[in-house]
N, C-alpha and C positions, 0 to 999 in steps of 0.2 A: 504491498499501500506504500502510496506516496503523501510523504505531509507538504501539503499545501497550503496556507494561509488563505483565505478567498479575499477575507478581510483588509489584510496585511498588501497584499496586490495592486485591491482596487484603490488604497488608499495613497500605496506610491506611486502607482503606475498608470492609474487613471484621474484619480480625479484631483489630486495633493492635493489634500483636504482631510484632517483627522475625522472630522463629523460631516455629517449633511447641512446644507444651508439652511434646510428648514428645520434645525434639531431646536433651536429658539423660540420660533412657534410656536412648535408641538410642543414645547412646558410651558410654556404664557398660556395658550391655550389649550389645556390638558382638560382641564375642570369642564371644561364646556362644550368640547366636543365629545367628553365623555356623555354629556348629558344629551346631547343630539342627536348618539349614536348608537348609545348603548343599548340592549336586547332588540336592535334592528337589522335588516338583511340588508343588505347592499352588492350592487354589481362590481364587481372586477371586470373593467372593458381590459383585454387581453390574461384576464389570470390562467387559462390554462395555457401560456404560452411558459417559455424559459426563464422571463424575467419576472410577468406576471405570477406565474404561481410560485415564486420563490419568496414573489411579495406577500402573497396569501396566506404562509405556512410563517415566514417568518414575525407577522403581525395579529395571526389566530391563534 
């Protein structure tokens, strides 16, 4: 098995950032977002693709 840190790879070679540009907003508005979406269903467009399915897994 190959020991590969995908998060480190993305950070160092793709985005050049240690954190998401949206992190501050997600933290600031977390309570409001949870109040709006908790207990509800949502459609993730592209959720069956490689990137979308990983997003759904990471978030869910």
